Backbone bond lengths (Angstrom), bond angles and torsions (degrees), N, CA, C in turn:
res aa  C-N    CA-C-N  psi(-1)  N-CA   C-N-CA  omega(-1)  CA-C   N-CA-C  phi
1 M - - - 1.469 - - 1.526 109.79 -
2 R 1.329 115.72 135.59 1.461 120.49 177.30 1.518 109.10 -87.07
3 F 1.322 116.20 133.24 1.453 121.66 172.70 1.525 107.27 -93.85
4 T 1.318 115.19 92.73 1.459 121.87 -170.35 1.521 112.38 -58.84
5 L 1.317 116.82 -42.53 1.456 120.27 -178.57 1.526 110.94 -61.57
6 L 1.319 116.97 -39.62 1.463 120.49 178.59 1.521 111.28 -69.58
7 D 1.322 117.21 -39.51 1.463 120.20 176.77 1.524 110.96 -59.69
8 I 1.315 116.26 -45.01 1.464 120.24 179.60 1.529 110.17 -64.18
9 G 1.347 116.53 -40.89 1.455 120.35 178.36 1.515 112.19 -59.99
10 R 1.333 117.35 -43.05 1.461 120.90 178.17 1.533 110.92 -64.10
11 C 1.317 116.65 -41.17 1.470 120.63 179.08 1.523 111.09 -61.67
12 V 1.326 116.18 -46.48 1.464 120.46 179.20 1.523 110.45 -62.28
13 A 1.339 116.64 -43.86 1.458 121.02 -177.15 1.526 111.65 -63.40
14 I 1.329 117.79 -46.61 1.463 119.33 -177.21 1.524 110.25 -69.72
15 L 1.329 117.97 -31.47 1.464 120.68 175.77 1.529 110.75 -65.39
16 L 1.329 116.67 -42.97 1.459 120.61 177.52 1.531 111.06 -63.11
17 L 1.333 115.96 -41.19 1.461 120.47 -178.69 1.528 111.01 -64.56
18 L 1.315 116.73 -47.10 1.463 120.73 178.49 1.526 110.96 -62.32
19 T 1.328 116.43 -42.86 1.463 120.61 -179.79 1.524 110.95 -59.52
20 A 1.331 116.13 -45.65 1.468 120.57 -178.39 1.522 111.34 -62.84
21 H 1.321 117.66 -48.41 1.459 120.08 -174.79 1.522 112.52 -72.94
22 V 1.328 117.52 -35.19 1.464 119.71 174.99 1.532 109.69 -65.60
23 A 1.330 117.06 -43.46 1.459 121.17 179.44 1.525 111.36 -63.69
24 Q 1.328 117.28 -38.31 1.469 120.24 177.87 1.522 110.88 -67.71
25 T 1.326 117.08 -32.27 1.466 121.05 178.53 1.524 111.57 -72.17
26 T 1.323 116.19 -36.72 1.469 120.48 -176.41 1.530 113.31 -97.01
27 G 1.333 116.87 -3.05 1.458 120.03 -178.95 1.521 113.60 81.39
28 G 1.314 118.25 21.85 1.465 122.02 -179.34 1.519 112.48 -78.96
29 V 1.318 116.01 156.33 1.465 121.07 -177.18 1.530 112.13 -68.73
30 L 1.332 117.72 -22.27 1.461 120.50 -178.98 1.531 112.64 -72.62
31 G 1.310 115.75 -5.39 1.455 119.22 176.34 1.518 113.36 -92.66
32 A 1.323 116.74 3.09 1.469 120.92 -175.07 1.528 111.70 -70.47
33 F 1.339 114.51 156.76 1.458 121.53 176.37 1.519 109.49 -99.02
34 W 1.328 115.60 151.43 1.449 121.17 -177.93 1.529 108.60 -152.00
35 G 1.315 116.11 168.30 1.467 120.30 179.04 1.513 111.77 115.96
36 I 1.321 116.20 -153.09 1.459 122.81 -178.15 1.520 108.36 -105.28
37 R 1.306 117.57 115.83 1.465 121.19 -179.46 1.529 110.59 -59.90
38 G 1.320 114.71 137.60 1.450 119.79 179.71 1.514 114.57 75.28
39 F 1.338 116.26 7.84 1.471 118.98 178.24 1.524 110.48 -137.66
40 Y 1.309 117.96 -64.90 1.458 122.06 175.56 1.526 106.32 -145.93
41 Y 1.324 114.90 84.77 1.468 122.11 -176.33 1.524 106.91 -119.40
42 V 1.325 116.95 103.06 1.459 121.01 -166.86 1.527 111.31 -136.98
43 S 1.317 114.95 163.62 1.456 121.77 166.40 1.528 107.84 -93.69
44 L 1.325 115.87 -174.63 1.467 118.98 173.91 1.527 110.50 -60.09
45 G 1.344 116.20 -27.78 1.461 119.97 177.09 1.516 111.78 -66.34
46 G 1.329 116.91 -38.56 1.456 120.27 177.13 1.518 111.69 -65.50
47 L 1.332 116.15 -39.03 1.463 120.17 174.83 1.532 110.26 -62.12
48 A 1.342 116.12 -37.51 1.466 120.35 178.54 1.530 110.85 -61.62
49 V 1.329 117.22 -40.35 1.463 120.38 179.61 1.526 110.20 -63.53
50 T 1.332 116.71 -40.10 1.471 119.97 176.26 1.528 110.64 -59.12
51 I 1.320 116.77 -44.03 1.468 120.44 178.89 1.523 110.48 -62.43
52 F 1.340 116.70 -43.70 1.467 120.14 179.10 1.523 110.92 -60.44
53 L 1.329 117.55 -41.42 1.461 120.44 -179.40 1.528 111.62 -66.19
54 V 1.325 116.44 -44.07 1.468 120.03 179.81 1.528 110.28 -62.57
55 Q 1.335 116.53 -47.15 1.464 118.05 -177.65 1.523 111.94 -71.00
56 S 1.348 118.39 -24.95 1.470 120.00 174.23 1.525 110.48 -66.31
57 G 1.342 116.12 -42.93 1.459 119.72 175.36 1.515 111.76 -62.19
58 M 1.335 116.46 -40.08 1.462 120.79 178.51 1.529 111.20 -63.80
59 A 1.337 116.24 -44.42 1.467 120.23 -177.17 1.521 111.33 -62.20
60 L 1.332 116.90 -42.97 1.462 119.69 179.52 1.528 111.53 -68.63
61 A 1.322 116.47 -39.38 1.466 119.69 178.82 1.525 110.81 -63.92
62 L 1.315 117.28 -37.44 1.461 120.60 176.24 1.523 111.00 -66.85
63 R 1.327 115.08 -41.69 1.474 119.61 -177.19 1.527 111.51 -67.65
64 Y 1.331 118.27 -37.13 1.460 120.73 -171.96 1.520 113.29 -111.60
65 R 1.333 117.50 16.60 1.455 118.47 178.62 1.535 109.26 -66.23
66 G 1.315 115.25 130.65 1.451 120.43 178.67 1.516 114.63 75.42
67 E 1.341 118.25 5.71 1.467 121.14 -179.40 1.530 109.86 -115.22
68 S 1.331 115.40 145.50 1.458 119.06 169.58 1.527 108.03 -78.65
69 I 1.321 116.74 150.35 1.458 121.60 -174.44 1.521 109.98 -107.75
70 D 1.321 115.69 120.53 1.460 121.82 171.17 1.525 105.88 -82.05
71 Y 1.329 117.06 102.12 1.468 121.07 -167.61 1.535 113.55 -58.17
72 P 1.355 119.49 -50.20 1.471 118.11 179.59 1.530 112.52 -58.77
73 L 1.339 116.52 -44.42 1.463 119.57 -179.10 1.525 110.65 -68.31
74 F 1.326 117.21 -36.32 1.456 121.57 176.41 1.524 110.40 -58.10
75 M 1.337 117.46 -45.54 1.456 120.74 -178.49 1.524 111.65 -69.27
76 V 1.336 116.83 -34.03 1.467 119.44 175.31 1.527 109.52 -61.62
77 K 1.331 116.48 -43.85 1.468 120.23 179.04 1.521 111.36 -61.90
78 R 1.324 116.25 -41.94 1.471 119.97 179.83 1.527 111.12 -65.46
79 C 1.336 116.33 -40.28 1.465 119.37 178.06 1.527 111.07 -63.89
80 L 1.334 116.19 -39.85 1.466 119.61 178.65 1.524 111.92 -69.62
81 R 1.305 116.25 -23.02 1.470 120.15 176.51 1.531 111.38 -77.82
82 I 1.325 117.14 -37.33 1.458 121.29 -170.76 1.527 113.47 -95.92
83 Y 1.325 116.82 -49.39 1.459 119.09 -166.34 1.529 116.07 -72.79
84 P 1.335 121.40 -34.19 1.467 117.55 176.45 1.531 112.95 -58.96
85 V 1.325 117.31 -44.41 1.468 120.18 177.71 1.522 110.11 -64.08
86 Y 1.324 115.92 -42.00 1.461 119.87 179.65 1.527 111.03 -62.30
87 Y 1.335 118.02 -44.18 1.460 120.26 -177.59 1.531 111.84 -67.87
88 L 1.323 116.75 -35.02 1.466 119.30 175.18 1.526 110.42 -65.08
89 S 1.328 116.57 -40.65 1.463 120.55 176.90 1.527 110.40 -67.17
90 L 1.328 115.78 -38.03 1.461 120.82 178.94 1.527 110.51 -63.14
91 A 1.325 117.47 -38.76 1.465 120.65 177.83 1.530 110.50 -59.56
92 G 1.345 115.89 -42.12 1.459 119.34 176.63 1.518 111.69 -65.32
93 G 1.337 116.48 -39.39 1.456 120.49 178.63 1.520 112.20 -64.77
94 L 1.338 116.98 -39.19 1.461 121.09 176.96 1.519 111.10 -63.59
95 L 1.330 116.61 -39.38 1.469 120.64 178.49 1.526 110.69 -63.88
96 L 1.328 116.89 -45.78 1.468 120.10 178.23 1.524 111.33 -63.08
97 Y 1.323 116.38 -38.25 1.463 121.20 179.10 1.534 110.07 -63.18
98 A 1.323 116.26 -42.23 1.460 120.58 178.36 1.526 111.31 -66.23
99 L 1.332 117.04 -40.79 1.470 120.57 178.93 1.529 111.39 -65.72
100 N 1.334 116.56 -38.70 1.464 119.55 175.90 1.523 110.69 -64.25
101 S 1.334 115.90 -38.38 1.460 120.56 177.06 1.527 110.87 -61.88
102 Y 1.312 115.91 -43.64 1.472 120.58 179.66 1.522 111.36 -65.82
103 S 1.352 115.44 -40.86 1.459 119.85 179.99 1.524 112.05 -63.03
104 D 1.338 116.46 -38.04 1.470 120.39 -175.75 1.522 113.57 -88.26
105 T 1.341 117.62 -32.05 1.467 119.52 -172.00 1.525 114.04 -122.61
106 G 1.333 117.24 -12.09 1.455 119.77 -176.64 1.516 113.51 85.53
107 S 1.343 116.82 3.44 1.465 121.31 179.24 1.522 109.48 -131.36
108 L 1.339 115.81 134.38 1.461 120.08 178.63 1.520 111.96 -67.84
109 L 1.325 117.47 -25.65 1.463 121.61 -172.10 1.522 113.85 -103.88
110 S 1.311 117.41 -1.66 1.467 119.84 -174.16 1.519 112.56 -58.44
111 Y 1.315 118.27 -46.70 1.466 121.79 -178.81 1.530 111.79 -64.15
112 F 1.330 116.44 -31.96 1.460 120.05 -176.73 1.528 111.86 -68.81
113 S 1.313 117.32 -20.86 1.462 120.51 -178.00 1.524 111.93 -67.33
114 T 1.327 117.17 -18.51 1.466 120.40 -179.69 1.526 112.17 -87.53
115 L 1.321 117.18 -5.27 1.456 121.28 -176.96 1.524 110.68 -94.15
116 G 1.323 116.25 155.46 1.455 120.86 -179.54 1.514 112.32 -123.43
117 F 1.328 115.74 -171.74 1.463 120.97 -179.70 1.528 111.05 -61.60
118 G 1.328 116.38 -34.74 1.461 120.00 178.71 1.515 111.92 -58.54
119 D 1.342 116.49 -37.67 1.462 119.87 178.44 1.525 111.13 -66.48
120 V 1.327 116.23 -35.71 1.475 119.87 177.13 1.522 109.80 -63.57
121 L 1.335 116.08 -49.00 1.459 120.84 -178.18 1.526 111.45 -63.59
122 L 1.328 116.11 -44.04 1.467 119.95 -177.84 1.523 111.33 -69.95
123 S 1.328 117.06 -32.94 1.464 119.94 176.62 1.518 110.90 -67.73
124 I 1.317 117.20 -39.56 1.465 121.23 -179.85 1.527 110.97 -66.29
125 T 1.328 116.53 -42.94 1.464 120.30 -176.04 1.526 112.91 -84.72
126 G 1.337 117.32 -26.72 1.458 120.35 -174.51 1.519 112.96 79.36
127 F 1.320 117.74 17.94 1.459 121.68 -176.56 1.527 112.29 -102.33
128 Y 1.319 116.81 33.51 1.459 121.65 178.68 1.532 113.56 -54.14
129 P 1.336 119.38 -43.31 1.475 117.77 -176.41 1.520 113.66 -61.75
130 F 1.347 117.23 -28.53 1.458 120.57 -179.69 1.526 111.86 -70.66
131 A 1.332 116.29 -13.47 1.464 121.52 175.14 1.531 110.95 -102.99
132 G 1.326 116.46 10.68 1.459 120.36 178.50 1.519 114.41 75.22
133 K 1.349 117.13 25.12 1.462 120.61 -176.18 1.529 112.82 -120.56
134 W 1.325 116.54 21.12 1.465 122.81 179.38 1.520 110.58 52.59
135 G 1.349 118.77 -116.16 1.463 119.87 -179.38 1.513 113.52 -101.73
136 G 1.340 117.32 4.45 1.456 119.75 -178.23 1.517 111.57 80.00
137 P 1.322 117.57 -178.33 1.470 121.01 -173.79 1.519 115.46 -82.91
138 F 1.323 118.44 -10.12 1.465 119.82 -170.31 1.529 113.49 -102.21
139 V 1.331 116.74 -50.58 1.468 121.53 -179.54 1.529 107.40 -132.09
140 K 1.315 117.33 97.62 1.465 121.00 -173.58 1.525 112.31 -58.40
141 T 1.317 116.90 -33.43 1.461 120.39 -178.44 1.534 112.60 -76.97
142 S 1.338 117.21 -0.39 1.471 119.46 -178.75 1.524 112.20 -70.68
143 W 1.348 118.56 -7.57 1.468 120.08 174.78 1.529 110.59 -57.09
144 F 1.333 116.26 -27.98 1.465 120.79 -179.02 1.529 111.64 -67.87
145 I 1.338 117.39 -25.13 1.466 120.66 -179.40 1.522 110.17 -61.99
146 G 1.334 116.19 -49.02 1.458 119.87 178.86 1.515 112.27 -60.65
147 L 1.328 116.10 -39.04 1.461 120.18 -179.68 1.520 111.49 -67.19
148 I 1.319 117.90 -50.91 1.460 119.45 -174.68 1.527 111.21 -69.39
149 M 1.335 118.08 -33.34 1.457 119.66 176.22 1.525 110.55 -66.97
150 S 1.328 117.28 -34.29 1.471 120.46 175.60 1.524 110.29 -64.09
151 M 1.329 116.39 -40.30 1.465 119.81 178.35 1.531 110.68 -65.62
152 Y 1.337 116.56 -39.35 1.465 119.53 178.14 1.530 111.03 -63.93
153 L 1.330 116.43 -39.08 1.464 119.95 177.93 1.532 111.36 -60.55
154 L 1.337 115.43 -33.42 1.461 120.67 -177.87 1.525 113.51 -87.81
155 F 1.323 117.43 -15.03 1.468 120.51 -170.78 1.528 114.10 -54.12
156 P 1.333 120.51 -49.24 1.476 118.16 -178.47 1.525 112.52 -57.13
157 L 1.327 117.33 -41.03 1.461 120.48 178.68 1.519 111.20 -67.14
158 L 1.332 116.50 -46.54 1.467 120.00 -179.39 1.525 110.98 -62.61
159 S 1.313 116.49 -41.92 1.467 120.83 179.64 1.522 110.90 -62.29
160 H 1.323 116.08 -42.99 1.474 120.46 179.39 1.530 110.86 -62.54
161 L 1.331 116.48 -45.49 1.463 120.30 -178.47 1.527 111.42 -64.02
162 I 1.314 116.41 -41.71 1.473 119.85 -177.47 1.528 110.71 -71.44
163 K 1.325 117.71 -34.88 1.461 119.72 175.82 1.525 111.78 -67.08
164 K 1.333 116.40 -38.27 1.456 120.79 -175.45 1.528 112.18 -80.88
165 H 1.321 116.96 -45.18 1.470 121.86 -179.00 1.534 108.69 -135.40
166 P 1.317 118.08 72.95 1.469 120.70 -169.32 1.524 114.63 -58.28
167 H 1.327 117.86 -51.64 1.461 119.86 -172.80 1.529 111.76 -73.78
168 I 1.302 116.59 -41.00 1.463 120.18 177.68 1.532 110.15 -63.98
169 S 1.333 116.17 -42.27 1.466 120.62 -177.08 1.519 111.40 -65.54
170 I 1.335 117.55 -45.91 1.467 118.90 -176.60 1.524 110.58 -68.43
171 C 1.321 117.77 -33.97 1.468 120.52 175.82 1.523 110.91 -67.80
172 A 1.331 116.79 -40.46 1.462 120.64 178.37 1.526 110.97 -64.93
173 L 1.318 117.05 -40.41 1.459 121.28 179.33 1.526 111.40 -68.34
174 L 1.328 116.54 -35.79 1.468 120.14 173.66 1.527 110.22 -61.70
175 L 1.322 116.70 -42.40 1.459 121.16 178.87 1.531 110.86 -63.67
176 V 1.335 116.53 -42.54 1.468 120.71 179.21 1.521 110.87 -60.04
177 S 1.335 116.57 -48.15 1.460 120.24 -179.47 1.527 111.30 -65.56
178 T 1.329 116.89 -40.36 1.462 120.71 -179.29 1.527 111.06 -63.58
179 L 1.338 116.78 -48.20 1.465 120.30 179.49 1.528 111.31 -64.41
180 S 1.328 117.22 -39.57 1.464 120.66 178.33 1.517 111.06 -61.66
181 R 1.322 116.50 -43.03 1.458 120.44 179.32 1.528 111.40 -66.26
182 I 1.312 116.77 -41.30 1.468 119.96 179.92 1.532 110.58 -63.97
183 I 1.335 116.49 -46.68 1.469 120.70 -177.58 1.527 111.15 -66.36
184 L 1.333 117.12 -50.07 1.459 120.13 -177.23 1.529 111.62 -71.67
185 G 1.335 116.40 -33.93 1.464 119.41 178.46 1.513 112.75 -70.11
186 R 1.321 117.17 -32.08 1.459 120.67 -176.63 1.521 112.51 -87.78
187 Y 1.337 117.13 -40.19 1.462 119.59 -170.63 1.531 114.27 -104.21
188 G 1.330 118.03 -13.24 1.462 120.35 174.40 1.515 114.97 57.25
189 V 1.323 117.31 42.65 1.464 120.13 -176.58 1.533 112.16 -79.76
190 L 1.327 117.94 -13.01 1.454 121.70 176.63 1.531 109.20 -120.17
191 P 1.342 116.83 148.24 1.471 119.98 -175.13 1.525 113.13 -84.17
192 M 1.313 115.43 167.23 1.464 123.95 166.27 1.526 114.63 53.73
193 R 1.307 116.58 64.71 1.460 123.24 170.34 1.536 113.37 54.57
194 P 1.320 117.59 60.09 1.473 120.11 -177.54 1.522 113.66 -63.04
195 L 1.344 117.84 -22.97 1.463 119.29 178.58 1.524 111.11 -62.88
196 D 1.331 116.46 -21.38 1.461 120.27 178.12 1.523 112.51 -85.74
197 W 1.344 117.67 -39.42 1.471 118.95 -169.01 1.525 115.10 -114.04
198 F 1.338 118.49 -17.46 1.461 118.96 -176.44 1.525 109.32 -70.50
199 P 1.340 118.17 123.82 1.476 121.10 -171.16 1.523 114.82 -54.90
200 L 1.334 118.63 -40.42 1.461 119.39 -177.03 1.527 111.97 -67.41
201 C 1.331 116.79 -25.99 1.466 119.67 176.46 1.522 111.64 -70.02
202 R 1.318 117.41 -23.44 1.453 120.78 -171.92 1.522 113.93 -117.76
203 V 1.337 115.81 1.62 1.461 118.48 -175.61 1.526 111.75 -65.15
204 F 1.335 117.85 -29.79 1.468 119.07 179.12 1.524 111.19 -66.04
205 E 1.323 118.12 -41.58 1.466 121.18 -178.56 1.528 110.73 -60.83
206 F 1.327 116.15 -46.29 1.464 121.28 178.39 1.530 110.24 -64.49
207 S 1.329 116.28 -44.21 1.467 121.09 -178.63 1.525 111.74 -67.27
208 L 1.326 116.60 -30.53 1.462 119.92 177.80 1.522 110.46 -59.68
209 G 1.346 116.43 -38.61 1.461 119.71 176.73 1.523 111.70 -61.90
210 I 1.332 116.36 -42.37 1.472 120.64 177.53 1.526 109.59 -62.13
211 Y 1.317 116.39 -44.77 1.467 122.42 -178.34 1.539 110.86 -62.60
212 L 1.325 116.61 -42.01 1.465 120.20 -178.76 1.524 111.80 -60.75
213 I 1.334 116.31 -37.60 1.466 119.62 179.51 1.519 111.27 -80.58
214 T 1.327 117.45 -41.86 1.461 121.91 -175.57 1.517 112.45 -69.95
215 V 1.334 116.81 -36.98 1.466 121.27 -173.20 1.524 112.01 -112.23
216 V 1.319 116.76 -54.26 1.470 120.53 -171.40 1.519 111.63 -73.84
217 R 1.330 118.16 -35.26 1.462 120.33 -175.61 1.520 112.40 -60.31
218 T 1.313 117.92 -27.96 1.463 120.59 179.44 1.521 111.99 -62.18
219 K 1.344 116.74 -18.01 1.468 121.23 -179.61 1.526 112.03 -105.19
220 M 1.348 116.69 5.90 1.459 120.89 -176.76 1.523 110.48 -111.33
221 P 1.330 117.85 146.03 1.464 119.89 173.18 1.523 110.57 -63.14
222 D 1.332 117.16 140.78 1.458 120.93 -179.56 1.523 112.22 -57.77
223 A 1.317 116.90 -31.33 1.461 120.37 -177.05 1.522 112.94 -62.89
224 L 1.342 117.14 -21.87 1.456 119.28 178.10 1.522 112.38 -75.39
225 I 1.330 116.73 -19.14 1.453 121.34 -177.71 1.526 111.76 -103.92
226 A 1.332 116.72 -49.89 1.460 120.04 -171.43 1.514 110.46 -134.66
227 T 1.319 114.71 154.00 1.457 120.68 176.28 1.520 108.79 -148.84
228 G 1.287 116.41 151.69 1.453 119.68 176.49 1.513 112.47 -77.21
229 R 1.336 116.84 -15.48 1.464 120.65 -179.09 1.522 110.07 -90.19
230 E 1.316 115.83 143.10 1.451 121.62 179.51 1.524 109.00 -107.96
231 V 1.325 116.87 130.18 1.461 121.99 173.84 1.521 106.35 -94.41
232 P 1.328 118.44 106.92 1.469 121.28 -167.85 1.532 114.46 -53.02
233 L 1.339 117.98 -48.71 1.459 120.06 -176.11 1.522 111.28 -64.85
234 I 1.337 116.77 -43.88 1.469 120.79 -179.67 1.525 110.09 -64.90
235 S 1.332 116.58 -43.43 1.466 120.31 179.34 1.525 110.82 -63.36
236 F 1.322 116.89 -40.54 1.460 122.11 -178.24 1.530 110.51 -63.38
237 I 1.322 116.76 -49.05 1.468 120.19 -179.67 1.517 110.67 -65.87
238 S 1.333 115.90 -38.96 1.463 120.21 178.03 1.529 111.17 -60.12
239 E 1.342 116.67 -43.86 1.459 120.62 179.82 1.532 111.43 -64.99
240 L 1.325 116.74 -32.80 1.464 120.39 -178.68 1.522 112.94 -85.30
241 S 1.323 118.11 -7.63 1.462 120.20 -170.40 1.528 112.92 -60.47
242 F 1.329 118.12 -40.70 1.462 119.10 -177.68 1.531 112.01 -71.49
243 P 1.356 119.70 -51.67 1.469 117.17 175.76 1.527 112.48 -59.97
244 L 1.329 117.38 -35.16 1.456 120.38 178.60 1.520 111.23 -67.12
245 F 1.339 116.63 -36.56 1.461 121.73 175.85 1.528 110.02 -55.31
246 L 1.336 116.61 -45.53 1.460 120.70 -176.63 1.518 113.29 -78.45
247 I 1.319 116.90 -37.62 1.461 121.20 -170.12 1.520 113.32 -82.95
248 H 1.331 118.00 -32.81 1.455 119.51 -167.09 1.524 113.61 -63.39
249 Y 1.336 117.26 -34.52 1.466 119.09 -172.54 1.532 113.01 -69.58
250 P 1.342 119.10 -46.02 1.467 118.13 178.50 1.531 113.55 -62.52
251 L 1.336 116.91 -17.79 1.462 120.51 -177.90 1.526 113.68 -92.13
252 L 1.320 117.68 -0.35 1.469 120.25 -176.87 1.527 112.95 -60.63
253 F 1.331 116.78 -22.99 1.465 119.68 178.90 1.535 111.62 -61.87
254 V 1.340 116.49 -20.02 1.467 120.68 -178.95 1.529 111.25 -60.63
255 I 1.342 116.83 -35.60 1.474 119.61 -177.05 1.527 111.57 -62.85
256 P 1.346 120.27 -56.98 1.470 118.53 177.93 1.526 112.78 -64.59
257 Y 1.342 116.99 -30.63 1.468 120.03 178.61 1.532 110.35 -61.78
258 L 1.327 116.71 -47.64 1.466 120.23 179.84 1.528 111.36 -66.28
259 E 1.333 116.14 -36.49 1.466 119.31 178.15 1.529 111.32 -64.47
260 R 1.335 116.51 -38.98 1.467 120.16 178.47 1.518 111.79 -65.07
261 H 1.332 116.51 -22.19 1.464 120.55 179.79 1.532 112.18 -99.87
262 G 1.319 115.48 21.71 1.457 119.91 167.74 1.505 117.68 97.28
263 L 1.336 118.88 -0.86 1.456 120.22 179.22 1.524 110.04 -84.74
264 S 1.315 116.10 152.72 1.461 120.47 177.74 1.523 110.08 -70.48
265 E 1.332 115.49 164.72 1.458 119.64 179.32 1.525 111.23 -61.42
266 T 1.332 116.50 -43.02 1.466 120.41 -179.30 1.519 111.59 -62.73
267 T 1.340 116.47 -45.34 1.464 120.92 179.29 1.521 110.96 -64.45
268 S 1.317 116.61 -38.32 1.470 121.09 179.42 1.524 110.66 -64.63
269 I 1.324 115.80 -41.73 1.473 119.75 178.88 1.525 110.12 -64.97
270 L 1.324 116.81 -44.21 1.466 120.01 178.83 1.519 111.35 -61.89
271 G 1.347 116.58 -41.22 1.457 120.62 177.55 1.524 111.36 -62.08
272 Y 1.326 116.12 -41.33 1.462 121.16 178.19 1.532 110.74 -63.28
273 I 1.323 117.16 -44.27 1.473 120.50 -178.89 1.527 110.67 -64.99
274 V 1.326 116.91 -43.43 1.470 120.17 178.91 1.522 110.34 -61.55
275 L 1.340 117.52 -44.87 1.459 120.88 179.39 1.532 110.95 -62.76
276 S 1.325 116.95 -42.69 1.464 120.95 179.38 1.528 110.91 -62.42
277 L 1.334 116.65 -42.41 1.461 120.54 179.23 1.526 111.79 -65.25
278 I 1.329 116.57 -41.49 1.468 120.12 -179.55 1.525 110.58 -63.55
279 L 1.330 116.47 -47.84 1.461 119.83 -178.99 1.533 111.03 -66.33
280 S 1.326 117.16 -36.73 1.469 120.31 176.85 1.517 110.77 -64.97
281 W 1.323 116.33 -39.24 1.464 119.86 177.91 1.528 110.73 -65.04
282 I 1.327 117.57 -39.42 1.466 120.86 177.66 1.527 110.25 -62.04
283 V 1.334 116.32 -46.16 1.464 120.63 177.77 1.530 110.06 -59.63
284 H 1.330 116.01 -45.53 1.470 120.82 -179.88 1.525 111.11 -61.70
285 A 1.339 116.81 -41.81 1.465 120.93 -179.18 1.525 110.93 -65.01
286 I 1.321 117.14 -42.06 1.469 120.70 177.54 1.531 110.02 -65.77
287 D 1.319 115.28 -43.34 1.461 120.37 179.91 1.530 111.12 -58.86
288 N 1.322 116.83 -37.87 1.471 120.76 -179.66 1.528 113.07 -66.56
289 R 1.331 116.49 -18.79 1.468 120.08 -179.02 1.528 112.43 -87.12
290 I 1.320 116.85 -5.73 1.465 119.99 179.05 1.529 108.71 -70.40
291 P 1.335 118.45 127.82 1.481 121.70 -175.96 1.531 111.44 -77.17
292 R 1.316 115.93 72.89 1.464 120.28 -174.90 1.529 112.34 -63.53
293 A 1.327 116.87 -40.18 1.473 119.84 -179.04 1.522 110.18 -59.58
294 F 1.331 117.04 -43.30 1.459 121.60 179.24 1.525 110.63 -64.72
295 L 1.339 116.32 -45.31 1.464 120.76 -179.27 1.529 111.35 -64.82
296 L 1.325 116.33 -38.52 1.461 119.71 178.08 1.524 111.68 -67.38
297 Q 1.322 116.08 -37.02 1.463 120.10 177.89 1.529 110.17 -62.98
298 K 1.332 115.93 -43.67 1.459 120.69 178.11 1.522 110.64 -64.30
299 A 1.339 115.63 -43.82 1.466 119.98 -179.67 1.526 110.86 -64.46
300 G 1.346 116.39 -40.08 1.446 120.54 179.33 1.527 112.06 -63.05
301 A 1.336 115.36 -38.59 1.463 119.54 178.95 1.532 110.60 -65.51
302 K 1.315 116.27 -40.17 1.463 120.76 179.82 1.525 111.03 -66.85
303 V 1.348 115.62 -39.45 1.460 119.84 178.91 1.524 110.97 -63.17
304 K 1.344 116.17 -41.44 1.467 119.40 -179.76 1.528 111.01 -66.34
305 R 1.340 116.49 -39.19 1.464 119.50 178.70 1.528 111.37 -65.36
306 A 1.349 115.46 -34.74 1.468 119.74 179.72 1.520 110.64 -70.22
């Protein structure tokens, strides 16, 4: 079953994200930041991340409503959902990093000599922001991996609290996020934009999605959430939204590159978008070939033996 509302949310979010980063690359006004400094000061891309977090909470709440959660197996499923796409994007980022190294130094490996074991570990886990390095040198948008995996780790607890005490829990989580943003925004005790990646700053957004499905959905017509009919274009963009989230940023250099070779700004942007969509589709197609059912069966057997 397609969750139409979530598909539309992903489409809107990825459109906002692309708009913000393209505008920031070309100097457009749509790349500007707005909001409250030191609390919620974002571009359209930051708003897109909020939408992604809310709809991620909604998607999990829909998937696990009325079900008990086997925590180890749940985390295996989440890892299989996130990391294959991330590793495919990381492979592309490593290739670009090597090409930049060759362009600047004449050696594909020159840039890699400055990296250490910590970079290997952080690249594998996607937890670069927790080490104060944002997204690392390969895929800048990989900071989101650490954030969303943190939310997945918390999901069973958050879901339980919201089911048991919905209104008290969501108010408490709002307070936690608000205080975290005020403290980190004012005193700067954590590096590299913690309001974006620190889990407590964003736990309310993710939990709001859970709350909307657990509490509010009971008062909404089912047709607003799910439908048996698939809208091909919306479904297609929705499916590509995650690989596109990761891939689009390292490719932004394509826009000025094409402009330097005589293409107009509009044509360069269109070329960049087409290239990003093609590469995202390739990543998505490869990701779809991963035998998740088989891997989950193996993981489930190991969990039961443990």
